[in-house]
C-alpha positions as a LaTeX table, in Angstrom:
\begin{tabular}{lrrr}
\hline
Residue & $x$ (\AA) & $y$ (\AA) & $z$ (\AA) \\
\hline
Met1 & 13.17 & $-18.90$ & 0.13 \\
Lys2 & 16.86 & $-18.59$ & $-0.48$ \\
Thr3 & 19.44 & $-20.88$ & 1.10 \\
Ile4 & 22.42 & $-19.12$ & 2.68 \\
Gln5 & 25.59 & $-20.24$ & 4.41 \\
Met6 & 26.71 & $-18.62$ & 7.63 \\
Thr7 & 29.38 & $-18.96$ & 10.27 \\
Ile8 & 28.28 & $-19.22$ & 13.90 \\
Asp9 & 30.18 & $-19.54$ & 17.16 \\
Glu10 & 30.02 & $-23.07$ & 18.63 \\
Arg11 & 28.73 & $-21.80$ & 21.98 \\
Leu12 & 25.92 & $-19.90$ & 20.26 \\
Leu13 & 25.08 & $-22.91$ & 18.09 \\
Lys14 & 24.72 & $-25.08$ & 21.20 \\
Val15 & 22.27 & $-22.58$ & 22.67 \\
Val16 & 20.32 & $-22.43$ & 19.39 \\
Asp17 & 20.20 & $-26.23$ & 19.21 \\
Lys18 & 18.96 & $-26.49$ & 22.79 \\
Ile19 & 16.20 & $-23.93$ & 22.16 \\
Thr20 & 15.15 & $-25.51$ & 18.87 \\
Arg21 & 14.86 & $-28.95$ & 20.52 \\
Thr22 & 12.71 & $-27.45$ & 23.29 \\
Arg23 & 10.50 & $-25.62$ & 20.80 \\
Lys24 & 10.45 & $-28.56$ & 18.38 \\
Thr25 & 11.52 & $-26.40$ & 15.48 \\
Thr26 & 14.50 & $-26.16$ & 13.16 \\
Arg27 & 17.62 & $-24.04$ & 13.28 \\
Ser28 & 16.50 & $-22.26$ & 10.13 \\
Ala29 & 13.05 & $-21.43$ & 11.50 \\
Phe30 & 14.52 & $-20.24$ & 14.80 \\
Ile31 & 17.11 & $-18.03$ & 13.09 \\
Arg32 & 14.47 & $-16.62$ & 10.70 \\
Asp33 & 12.24 & $-15.75$ & 13.67 \\
Ala34 & 15.19 & $-14.18$ & 15.52 \\
Leu35 & 16.12 & $-12.08$ & 12.48 \\
Glu36 & 12.53 & $-10.93$ & 11.98 \\
Ala37 & 12.27 & $-9.97$ & 15.67 \\
Glu38 & 15.50 & $-7.97$ & 15.50 \\
Ile39 & 14.37 & $-6.21$ & 12.32 \\
Arg40 & 11.09 & $-5.26$ & 14.08 \\
Arg41 & 13.05 & $-3.96$ & 17.11 \\
Gln42 & 15.30 & $-1.93$ & 14.82 \\
Arg43 & 12.32 & $-0.38$ & 13.02 \\
Ile44 & 10.69 & 0.52 & 16.34 \\
His45 & 13.97 & 2.04 & 17.55 \\
Glu46 & 14.25 & 4.11 & 14.36 \\
Asp47 & 10.63 & 5.27 & 14.74 \\
Glu48 & 11.30 & 6.29 & 18.35 \\
Ile49 & 14.34 & 8.29 & 17.26 \\
Arg50 & 12.31 & 10.05 & 14.54 \\
His51 & 9.52 & 10.81 & 17.03 \\
Gly52 & 12.04 & 12.20 & 19.52 \\
Glu53 & 13.62 & 14.36 & 16.82 \\
Gly54 & 10.18 & 15.60 & 15.82 \\
Tyr55 & 9.36 & 16.64 & 19.39 \\
Thr56 & 12.78 & 18.29 & 19.62 \\
Arg57 & 11.99 & 20.34 & 16.50 \\
Lys58 & 8.43 & 21.06 & 17.61 \\
Pro59 & 8.08 & 20.62 & 21.39 \\
Val60 & 4.72 & 20.03 & 23.00 \\
Ala61 & 3.14 & 23.33 & 23.99 \\
Ser62 & 2.12 & 23.78 & 27.60 \\
Gly63 & $-1.44$ & 22.51 & 27.98 \\
Glu64 & $-1.52$ & 21.09 & 24.44 \\
Phe65 & $-2.85$ & 17.71 & 25.59 \\
Asp66 & $-4.66$ & 18.73 & 28.77 \\
Ile67 & $-8.02$ & 18.13 & 27.10 \\
Trp68 & $-7.18$ & 14.40 & 27.02 \\
Val69 & $-6.34$ & 14.05 & 30.73 \\
Ser70 & $-9.91$ & 13.13 & 31.65 \\
Glu71 & $-9.94$ & 10.44 & 28.94 \\
Gln72 & $-6.93$ & 8.52 & 30.27 \\
Asp73 & $-7.08$ & 5.76 & 32.86 \\
Trp74 & $-3.83$ & 4.09 & 33.93 \\
Gly75 & $-5.43$ & 2.16 & 36.76 \\
Thr76 & $-5.47$ & 2.85 & 40.46 \\
Ser77 & $-1.82$ & 1.88 & 41.07 \\
Arg78 & $-0.37$ & 4.85 & 39.21 \\
Ile79 & 0.11 & 8.40 & 40.44 \\
Gly80 & $-1.04$ & 10.88 & 37.84 \\
Val81 & 1.34 & 13.33 & 36.22 \\
Thr82 & 0.10 & 16.30 & 34.22 \\
Ser83 & 1.75 & 17.50 & 31.03 \\
Ala84 & 3.43 & 20.17 & 33.14 \\
Gly85 & 5.11 & 17.38 & 35.14 \\
Thr86 & 3.14 & 17.96 & 38.34 \\
Arg87 & 1.12 & 15.39 & 40.25 \\
Ser88 & $-2.52$ & 15.18 & 39.30 \\
Lys89 & $-5.33$ & 15.41 & 41.87 \\
His90 & $-6.75$ & 12.34 & 40.13 \\
Pro91 & $-4.40$ & 9.40 & 40.91 \\
Thr92 & $-6.04$ & 7.18 & 38.28 \\
Arg93 & $-5.55$ & 9.72 & 35.53 \\
Ser94 & $-2.17$ & 10.37 & 34.05 \\
Val95 & $-0.60$ & 11.97 & 31.02 \\
Arg96 & 3.05 & 12.10 & 30.05 \\
Cys97 & 3.97 & 13.96 & 26.91 \\
\hline
\end{tabular}
């Protein structure tokens, strides 16, 4: 590991110190975990953007995923939606493309 120096707002440092005491960890470990979590969120966000751009370039064709409707089960509390955006006759089956 590499040691770094950083500047942090006093209010933020107080919050970090309170959390680290509660979790029985160190500032360094907490900040490392926070940085890793943010990096993961950023990667997921970038993936979602790429996926959205891909579907913009090549939209889902009508009926393209209909074969999978019978394979999905979102539980009884959900109202099904077909790939065409209409309500399904099967409330426990849902697909959203």
